[in-house]
N, C-alpha and C positions, 0 to 999 in steps of 0.2 A: 890147854893152851889155845888162846884166841889171838888172831892177828888181822890187821887190815893191810893188804898189799896191793901193789899196782896190778892192773889187768895184764895178763901175759900177752905176748904177741899172738896174732892169729896163727892157726895151724899152718897156713901157707908161708908164714915167715919164721917158723920155729926151726925148720930144717933146710939144709941146702944139699944138693948133690954135687960132689966133688970127685972127679975121676971114677964115676959110677958108684960111689958110696954115699949113703945118707948120713950127714953129719949135722950136729947142732949148729945152727947159723949164728952169726955174730949177735943178732937180736936175741936169740935164745940164750946164748952165753951171758949176755948183758943182763937179761932178766934173772937168770939163776944167781948171778953175782949180787944183784940188787936185793933179792930175797934173802940171800945168805947174810948180807950186811944188816938188814933189818931184824933178822932173827937173832943174830949175835948181840945186837943192841938191846933187844927185848930181854934176852936171857941175862945179860949183864946187869940189867936194872931189876931183875926179879930176885926177891929174897928167898924164893923157893926153887932156885935153879937146879940144885943137885937132886932133891927129892923128885922134882918133875921129870928130869932126865932119866933117873932110875926107874920110875914108874913107866915111862914111855918105852924104855928099852926092855922091860920085863913082861910086857903084855901085848896082846893083839890090839890093834888101834882102829878107831873110827874117825873118818875124815869127813868134814862137812865144808862145802865151799858154796858161798852165795856170790854169784857173779853179778855185778852191777855194770851193765854195758851202756854206752852212750846211745846205742840203738839196738833193740832186741832182735831186729830183723837181720842183722848182718853177721851174727855170731851164733854158732851152735853151743849149747850148754856144755857139751863134753870136750870141745876143742881145746880148752885150756887146762883140762884136768891133769893130764900126764906131766906137763912141764911144771905145773904148780906143785903137784905131789912130789915129783923128783927133787925140785928145788928145796922144798920143805924138809924132806927126809934126808937129803944130802947135808943140809946145814945142821941138822940135829944129829948126824951120824947114825941114822937109822936105815935099815933096809926097807925099801918101800913094799916088799912083800908082807910086811907086818900089818899093813892096812888091809883089814878084812871086811870093812863096812864103809861104804861111801854114800854120801848124800849130796846131790847137786841141785842148785836153784839158779834161776835166771831172772833178773829184774832189770828194769831200766832206770838209769840215773844219768841223764845227759850232762849234768853239771859236774858230777864227781864219779867218773867210772873207777871201779876198784873191785877187789875181791875181799870178802870177809871169810876167813878160814878158821876152822876150829878142829883141833886134833885132841882126842882124849883116849885114855886106855879103856878097853872093854873089860868088864869083870866077868869071870868065868864061874 
């Protein structure tokens, strides 16, 4: 499965402290909602939806994310990993502990910041 998604909020904007507890911020919740909508649309358009979901649910997974930031100096490559992984896995109904291999890349694209994400089953 391959998707192009918006760049997640920076790590400083993903969580908020409320009454001494760390909670997902409104920006974080909005990002997860946007990702879920885009994944549902992609799945609805796919003629291979059911076999894809069965395969993803039955195997360990490899996740690859290529971050295209407006400026590579302002963001760490791993700052968007967790929220992107959580958003993807939640939208697909997968436990994120199924992801056993991760590849991260950081690139600059000032005109079209985004993430390109790939999730596939690992063969054993």
